[in-house]
C-alpha positions as CSV (number, residue, x, y, z in Angstrom):
1,M,-70.9,46.6,48.9
2,A,-69.0,47.8,45.9
3,A,-71.3,50.7,44.9
4,S,-69.7,53.1,47.2
5,G,-66.2,54.5,46.4
6,D,-64.0,54.2,43.4
7,V,-62.7,51.0,41.9
8,K,-59.2,50.2,43.3
9,S,-56.3,51.4,41.2
10,I,-54.7,48.7,39.1
11,N,-51.3,50.3,39.8
12,E,-51.6,49.9,43.5
13,L,-49.3,47.4,45.2
14,R,-51.1,45.5,48.0
15,I,-49.6,43.1,50.5
16,F,-51.8,40.7,52.5
17,E,-51.2,38.8,55.7
18,S,-53.1,35.7,54.5
19,L,-54.5,34.1,51.4
20,D,-58.0,34.6,52.9
21,D,-57.3,38.4,53.1
22,L,-56.2,38.3,49.5
23,A,-59.2,36.3,48.4
24,T,-61.6,38.7,50.2
25,D,-59.9,41.8,48.6
26,L,-59.9,40.1,45.1
27,A,-63.6,39.3,45.5
28,E,-64.4,42.9,46.5
29,Y,-62.3,44.2,43.5
30,I,-64.0,41.9,41.0
31,A,-67.4,42.7,42.4
32,Q,-66.6,46.4,42.0
33,L,-65.4,46.0,38.5
34,S,-68.5,43.9,37.7
35,E,-70.9,46.5,39.1
36,V,-69.3,49.4,37.3
37,S,-69.2,47.5,34.0
38,V,-72.8,46.3,34.2
39,R,-73.9,49.9,35.1
40,E,-71.9,51.5,32.2
41,R,-72.1,48.7,29.5
42,G,-74.9,46.4,30.6
43,F,-72.5,43.4,31.0
44,F,-69.2,42.2,32.6
45,T,-66.6,40.2,30.7
46,I,-63.8,38.4,32.4
47,A,-61.0,36.2,31.1
48,L,-59.6,33.7,33.6
49,T,-56.3,32.0,33.6
50,G,-57.1,29.1,36.0
51,G,-54.8,27.8,38.7
52,S,-54.7,29.5,42.0
53,L,-56.7,32.5,40.7
54,I,-59.8,30.3,40.5
55,S,-59.5,29.1,44.1
56,L,-59.1,32.7,45.3
57,M,-62.2,33.7,43.3
58,G,-64.2,31.1,45.3
59,K,-65.1,34.0,47.7
60,L,-67.4,35.3,45.0
61,S,-69.7,32.3,45.7
62,E,-70.0,33.4,49.4
63,A,-72.0,36.3,51.0
64,P,-72.2,39.1,50.3
65,Y,-71.1,38.7,46.7
66,N,-73.3,35.7,45.9
67,K,-76.3,37.9,46.6
68,T,-75.1,41.2,45.1
69,V,-73.1,40.2,41.9
70,D,-75.4,40.2,38.9
71,W,-74.3,36.9,37.5
72,T,-76.8,37.2,34.6
73,K,-74.6,39.9,33.1
74,W,-71.3,38.0,33.3
75,Y,-69.5,36.5,30.3
76,V,-66.6,34.2,31.3
77,F,-63.7,33.3,28.9
78,W,-60.5,31.4,29.5
79,A,-57.2,33.0,28.7
80,D,-55.1,29.8,28.7
81,E,-57.5,26.9,28.6
82,R,-55.7,23.6,28.1
83,A,-56.7,21.4,25.1
84,V,-58.5,18.9,27.2
85,A,-62.2,17.9,27.6
86,K,-64.3,20.3,29.8
87,N,-64.6,17.6,32.5
88,H,-60.9,16.7,32.6
89,V,-59.0,17.2,35.8
90,D,-56.6,19.7,34.1
91,S,-59.4,21.8,32.6
92,N,-59.6,25.4,33.8
93,Y,-63.3,25.3,32.8
94,K,-63.9,22.4,35.2
95,L,-61.8,24.1,37.9
96,T,-63.9,27.3,37.6
97,K,-67.2,25.5,37.4
98,D,-66.4,23.5,40.5
99,G,-64.8,26.4,42.3
100,F,-67.5,29.0,42.1
101,L,-69.6,29.0,38.9
102,S,-71.6,25.9,39.9
103,K,-72.6,27.5,43.2
104,G,-75.6,29.8,43.8
105,K,-76.9,32.1,41.1
106,A,-73.9,31.8,38.9
107,A,-74.7,28.1,38.2
108,T,-77.7,28.9,36.0
109,T,-77.1,32.5,34.8
110,S,-73.4,33.1,33.8
111,P,-72.7,32.3,30.2
112,S,-69.2,30.8,30.0
113,F,-67.2,30.1,26.8
114,S,-64.6,27.4,26.7
115,L,-62.8,25.8,23.7
116,S,-63.4,22.2,22.7
117,C,-60.4,19.9,22.9
118,S,-60.3,19.7,19.1
119,M,-57.6,22.1,17.9
120,A,-59.1,22.2,14.3
121,S,-62.3,23.7,15.5
122,E,-60.8,26.1,18.0
123,R,-60.7,29.2,15.7
124,S,-64.3,28.9,14.4
125,E,-65.6,28.1,17.9
126,M,-64.0,31.1,19.4
127,E,-65.3,33.3,16.5
128,G,-68.8,31.9,17.2
129,C,-68.4,32.8,20.9
130,M,-67.3,36.3,20.1
131,H,-70.2,36.8,17.7
132,A,-72.6,35.6,20.4
133,L,-71.7,38.7,22.4
């Protein structure tokens, strides 16, 4: 798994033959980052943008990652969440939950923070999420 070797360079250009190859490499990279972060800091924080990234990250819900990633140490945020309800078809939260967070160990152990669809409460809600960390 990810424990051996260094984490891939963020400056490295990689070209893949298929989306499946890309998804596998992305899952390995995120698993490596997660492992290093948990070892060094005790937790892993990730901000997701939704869209095709979420479908590619679905590999994390498959073996070997679903057994080796420490989901209890993950904190998930959204970088561009839409101002819609969490269960709305356009919600990145819903896409992520359906795509991989609702599967396996991640379903009950990964804290995730999304904004409500009320713009007036957005700032105080995000501040509350940040203080919870």
